[in-house]
C-alpha positions in Angstrom: -16.4 -3.4 -9.8 -17.0 -5.9 -12.9 -20.6 -6.9 -13.4 -21.4 -11.1 -12.8 -21.1 -11.3 -16.7 -17.6 -9.9 -16.6 -16.4 -12.1 -13.4 -14.4 -15.4 -13.9 -16.7 -18.1 -13.3 -15.4 -21.1 -10.6 -17.8 -23.5 -11.6 -17.7 -23.1 -15.3 -18.5 -26.9 -16.5 -21.3 -28.9 -15.7 -19.5 -31.5 -14.2 -18.0 -29.1 -11.7 -21.7 -28.0 -10.4 -22.6 -31.7 -10.1 -19.2 -32.7 -8.2 -20.2 -29.8 -5.6 -24.0 -30.6 -5.3 -23.3 -34.5 -4.5 -20.7 -33.2 -2.1 -23.0 -31.0 -0.3 -26.1 -33.4 0.1 -23.6 -36.0 1.1 -22.3 -33.8 4.2 -25.8 -32.6 4.6 -27.7 -35.8 4.8 -24.8 -38.1 6.0 -25.1 -40.5 2.6 -22.2 -42.0 0.7 -21.2 -39.7 -2.4 -21.7 -42.8 -4.6 -25.5 -42.8 -3.6 -27.1 -39.5 -5.4 -28.0 -39.8 -9.2 -27.8 -36.7 -11.0 -31.5 -36.2 -12.4 -31.2 -32.7 -14.2 -29.0 -29.6 -14.3 -29.8 -26.0 -15.1 -27.7 -22.9 -15.4 -29.2 -19.6 -14.7 -27.4 -17.2 -17.0 -28.9 -13.6 -15.6 -28.0 -15.1 -11.8 -25.0 -17.0 -12.8 -26.6 -19.6 -10.3 -26.1 -23.8 -11.0 -29.2 -25.6 -10.3 -28.7 -29.7 -9.8 -31.5 -31.8 -9.1 -30.2 -35.2 -7.3 -32.0 -38.4 -6.3 -31.4 -41.4 -3.8 -33.4 -43.8 -2.2 -36.9 -42.2 -1.8 -35.6 -38.9 -1.6 -34.3 -35.8 -3.9 -33.0 -32.8 -3.4 -32.3 -29.6 -5.8 -29.4 -27.6 -4.7 -28.7 -23.9 -5.9 -24.8 -22.8 -6.3 -23.4 -19.3 -6.8 -21.0 -20.2 -9.9 -18.9 -17.4 -9.2 -18.3 -18.2 -5.4 -18.3 -21.8 -6.1 -20.4 -22.5 -3.1 -23.7 -23.9 -2.4 -26.4 -21.3 -1.4 -29.4 -23.6 -0.9 -30.5 -27.2 -0.6 -34.1 -28.1 -0.7 -34.8 -31.7 0.2 -38.0 -33.3 -1.8 -39.6 -36.6 -0.9 -40.4 -38.6 -3.9 -44.3 -39.3 -4.5 -45.0 -42.8 -3.1 -46.4 -44.7 -5.6 -49.0 -46.9 -4.4 
């Protein structure tokens, strides 16, 4: 079986990872897909994972995805710091 570096990735482009992250967050938190704003994206070359940070209203979420399987492996919701 080839290593991850030799396998075809399904999430090859940043835009694909963002689309999957927005879809997953919209489903999990029952929000409109137009609400989340992309804050940051990172690709971990050794693990083959995409990380997408999204923000909406007073919440943020970091979505981790496997680029080979094109599936979400983790979503962490983080409340924004409230400014006073």
